[in-house]
N, C-alpha and C positions, 0 to 999 in steps of 0.2 A: 519502388518496383510497381509494376502494374500487373494486374490479375490477368489471367488468360481471358476471362470473358471480356475484359477491357481490351485486351490484345486483338480478339477478332474483330472488334469495331474500329480500332484505330491503327492496327498493325501496319496496314498498306500505307496509310498516310505518315506514320512515323518511320517505318523501315525498322522496326525494333522487334519484330516478331520472334526473333531467335534469341533476344537478350531477356525476354520473359519466360515464366516457368512453362517448359513444353511439355506436351502430352496432355491426354485426357483428364478431366478431373477426376480424382478417386475419394472415396468415402474415407480411406485412411489419410488423406493430405491434413496436416496440421494447420487448423485456423487459430487466429488470434484469440479467439474466446476459449476454444479448448487448451491453448497453451496456458492462459490465465487460470482456468479452472485446476489444471494439473499442478500447477505452481502453489495455488491456494492449498492444495491437499497434501504437498510435499515439503515445503518450506518450513524450516524449523520455527522462524520468527512467528508465523502463524499459531503453530502448536503453543509455542509460549504464551502468546496473548489468550489463548483458549483456556491453558492452565491457570493464568491469572484470574480470568473469569471465574472459574471453580473455587480458587482460593477466596476471592472476595464474596461470592455465594455463601460459602461455608462461614465466613466471618459475619456476613449478615444474619443468617440463622443463629449463629451463636449469640449476637448481640439482641436478637429478638428473645432468645430463650432467657436472658437476664430479666425480662419483665415478667416471666412465669414463676408460679410457686417452684420452691425447691426442698426436696427431702433429702435429710442428712441423718447419720448416726454419730452421737456424741458419747464418748466413754472414757474412762480413766480414773486413776486414783491420784489423791492430793494428800501429802504427808505435812503437817504443820508442827513447826517447832513449838514445845509446851514448857511452861515455867511453873513448877509446883502442881504438875498435872493438869494445868489449863493452857488452852491455846494462846499463843502470844498475839494472834491477829483477831480483832473481833469478828472479821466476816466469816472466819472458818467456823465449821460446824463441829469439829473435834480434832483430836490428834490426826486422825486419817478420815478422809472423806472419799466415798465411792459415788461415782456419777456413772450412768448408763441411760441414755434417753435416745428416742427417735424423735427429729426436730422437723417441723414444717415451716419455712420461711416464706412469707407472702409479702412482696412489696405492693403497698398500698399507694403510695405516691412518690415516684422516684422520677422527677423531672430530667436529670442528667442521664439516667438510663434511657429514658424515651428519646433524647437528643442523639445519644450514642447509637440507638437502633437506626435512626433516620440517616446518620451519617454512614453507616455500614451499607444502607440501602444505595445511598448516593454514589458512594465509592464503587459499588458493584456495576451500578449504571455506567460510570466512567469507564470501567474496564471493557464493558461491552461496546461503548463507543470507540474505545483505543483498538480492540480487535478490526471495527471496521476501518479505521485509519490505517491499520496494518495491512489489511487487505488491499487497500488502495495503493498503499506504497509498493507492495509486491506487484500489483497490476502494473504500476507505472513502470517498475524495471523490466517486467516481460515485454511489455509492448515496445520500449525503446529497443530491447535485444532482438525482438522478432522483427521490427522493421528495417533495423541495421542489417540483419542476415539476408532479408529481402533484397534491400540495396545492393549489398555486396555481391549476391548471388546473380542480381540482374547486370551489374557492371562486368562480372566475371563473363556472362554470356555475350555481352557486347563485344568485349575483347576476342573472345573465341570466334565470334562470327565475322569480326573484322579480320581476324588472322586467316581465317579460312578464304575470305575474299582477296586477302593480299598474297596468298600462296597462289591462288589461281592466276593472279596477274603477274606474278613473278614467273611463273611457268609460262606464261603467253609471251612476256617480254624476252626471256631466255631463247624461246623457239624463234621469235622474231630477229633476236641477234644472230643466231645461228643462220638464219634465212637471209641475212642482210638488211632486213627491213627496219632494224632498231640499233641505235647507237650504243656506244659502250656507257655513256651517260644515262641513258635510259635503263640499262640494266643495272647500273649502280645505284640510279635513284629508286627502282623498283626494289632493290635488295634492301636498300635503307629504310624503305617503308616497312617492309617485312620485319626487319630486326626492330625498328621502333614499336610496332604492334605487338611483337613477341615480349618486348620488355615491359609494355603496359600489362599484358597477361600475367607476366611473372609478379608483377607488383599486386595486382588485383587478387591472385590466388591466396596468398597468406592472410590477407584482409578477410577474405570469404570465410577462411578455415577458423580463423580467431572469433569471427561473429558466430558461427555455427558452435562452437565450443562455448561461447558465453551463453547462448540460447538454451543450449543442452544443460548446463549447470542450472539455470534458472528453474528449469521445468523438471529436472530429475531423470535426463536420459543420459546416455553416453553419446558422444558426438557420433560414433558409428551408427546408433539405433535411431537417431532423431529422424523423424519422418519428413518427407518432402513437404515444404510449406504450400499451403492452399494459395490459390491465385487470389491476388490483392486486387479489388476493383477500383477504377478511378471514381471519386466522389461524383454522385449525380444529383444530390438535393442541394439544395441552398443551405447556407449557415443560418441556425436560428439567431434571433435578435438578441442583444446583450442584456436586455430587460429580462427575458425568458432565462438566460442563463445565470443571472443573479440571483433570480427567485429559486431556481434550482439549487443553487449553491447554498443559500440560507436555508434551505430545506433538507438536502442530503448531505453536505460537507461535514464528514466526521469530526474535522478540526474544530468546527463551530459546535458541535454536539459535546465534544469534550470539554470546551470552554463553557458551555452552558452548565454542564455537570459540575465543573469546578466551582462555579459561581453557586449552585445548590450546595455543595460540600461545604463551601466556606459559610454559608448560612446556616446550615445544620451545627457547625462548629460554634458560631456565635450563639446559637440557642443554647448549646452545650455549657458555654462559659457564663451566660446569664442565669442558666439554672442552679450555678453553684450558689446563688444568692437564696435559694428557695429551700423549704424544708424537706426533709425525707422522712416519710412515714412508713413504718414496716410492722407486720405482725408476725409473731412467733408461736407456735403451738408446739408442745412437748409432751411425751409419754414415756415414762420411765421411772428412774429412782436416783435420787439425791440424798445421800444418807452417811451419818459418820458411825454406823453400826452395821452389822452384817445384814445384807438386803434380804428381807422377806417378800412374799408375793403379795401381801397385803399393803406392803408399802410403795407399790406401784400407783402412780397417779399422773393426772393432766397438769400441765402447766401453760399459762397462757401469758404472753408479753406483747403489749403495744409499745412501740418505741418511736420518738420524735428527736429528730437530729437537726437542729437548726443553726447555721452561721450567723454570728452576731458582728465581729469585727475582726478584719484580717489585714490591718494596715495597708488596704488599698490594692492588695493583690488581685482580687476579683474585678475591682474597676480598671485596672490595667490591662488585664487578660481580655475583657470586654472590648476594651477601646482598640486593642491588636487585632482582635476578630473581625471588628468592624473595618479597620484599614485594609485586612485581607479580603474581605467581601468587596470593597472598593476597587482595590487593585486587580481582583479577578473580572470585574466587569470591564475596566479599562483595558485589560488585556483583550478581552473579547472584541471589543470595539476597534482594537489596533489590528487584531487577527482579521476582521472583517474587511476592514480597508485594505490590507495585504492581499486577501483573497480576490477583491474586486479589482484590485490594480493588477494582479497576475492574470485575471480574466480578460481584462482590457488589452493587455500587451499580447497575450495568446491569441485573442480574436484578431488583432492586427495581423500577427503571423500567419493565421489560417486564411486571411483574406489575401495577404500577399502571396501564400502558396498557391491558392486558387489561380490568381492571376499569372503567376510563374508558370504554372501547369499549361495554361491557354497559350503562353507566349513560347513555351518549349514544343508544344504540338506544332504551332505555325512554324517555328524555325526548324524543325525536324522535317517536315514536309518539303521546305525549300531546299534545305540541304540534301534531303534525298533526290530531289529533282535535279540540282546541280551535279550531284555524283554520278547519277545514270546518265545523264547527257556527257559529262566529261568522261566517263569510262567508255561510251560508245563512241565517241570522238578518238579517244586513244587508241581503240582498237581499230578504228579506221584509218589512223596515222594522221589525223587532224590535230591532235593535242598532244602535248609533251607529258612526259612522266612527272614533271615537276607540277604541272596543273593536275594531274590525277592525284598527285600525293596531297595537295592542299584541298581538293576537293573531298577526299577520303577522310583526312583528317578532321574537317568540319563535319562530315557526316557521322563519324564516331563520337566526336564531341557532342554533338546535338543528340545522338542516341543516349550518352551517358546523363545529359541534362534532363533529357524527358524521362527518363529512368528515375532518376533523383526526385524531379519535380511531382511525379506522380506519388512515390512514397511520403514526401513531405506533406503533401495535401492530405493524406490519410493520417499521418502521425499528428500533424496539428489538430485535426478534428478529435483524434483520441484525446489528446492534451486538453482540449476543451472540456471533453467529458469527465476526465479525471479531475479537472479544477472545480467542476460544479459537483464533485462528489459521486459520479457514477463510475462504473466500470465500462471500458469500451465495448459498444455493442449492446449495452443495457438501456432499456427503455426508461423515458422519463417517469418519475414518480409522480409528477403534478399533470 
């Protein structure tokens, strides 16, 4: 579908002024960018990704808090079995032990906790990149629905314009038949043309309604409340070169960012596995009572503990876990390389499609101008009695088909450019980041 601005420039040549969105431009018309922004604000999958980010941020803060001192209260009573009035356990202070302490635990050296904190930060970053990926997927869906509705609306307008022209010709032919200047064959041929165009309109109408419903669902409108689409302009600028698109994709494509985040996350997990071989040093300070008799104020006191935990032998479990983590890092790196190849292949294919769409638009414009000229001349000849109704039908059919082709070519030219933007990690209409 071509925008009204483009229509003023080429409508006379294409003869499709009526098939494009008619009327003056309005501030309330729905642009593609506005449709995308509304969808990003309303669609549940975007909100889901935002909630995942908040959850990962909470997890990251919790992992960081594990590196900080912790204050706790320890209290309780211990009853110990006795024999001949003596505790049966050497470690017991007496038949009954009372404990009440406020404890402060301070991690001095905890390499696994450091690695887990880094892993939580990496996963939080991945969640942010996945939100960008979700936004891009939503934009792709809305872009397809937007241009599909634009195309179907334009095709519907083409058939309506053709129907109005066919009705006028049928009326003129019927009057000529009554006056004796037209044959019954001309009348039947004109009626057949009218029926054929009406059938085309009947088939185009439900497609347009379905496209309208689809776009309304994507952006949170009802079909009845969906605003009129803004005019879609014919592309005027040249396509960017493939090198620029590849650079933009490497910089902005959220799929690659997610892959990079997965690699960093796998490296943090590898550090966590390796840290299992290292010692853990912690300090504990306690203030309270630990006694086997009734506690007194004078029995309150301080207690300090310095602990060291060092793994010595684990039958190779740490070695195997480290090896598995190393393989995961290698797998993530290979996956990113494969993804980069896939994105560049998609860019190359879509770039060729964009070039083909641009050429098809030029060809459709030329063909439409020619068909318009043929139809105009044939119509004048038919009204003058120099052409048959069959010739007029053929000319009119060619004119209608070239209008449909021109409308479709204009939409495809815009759609393929929007797809290139999505491939390189940008929303349609968004400026380059580089």
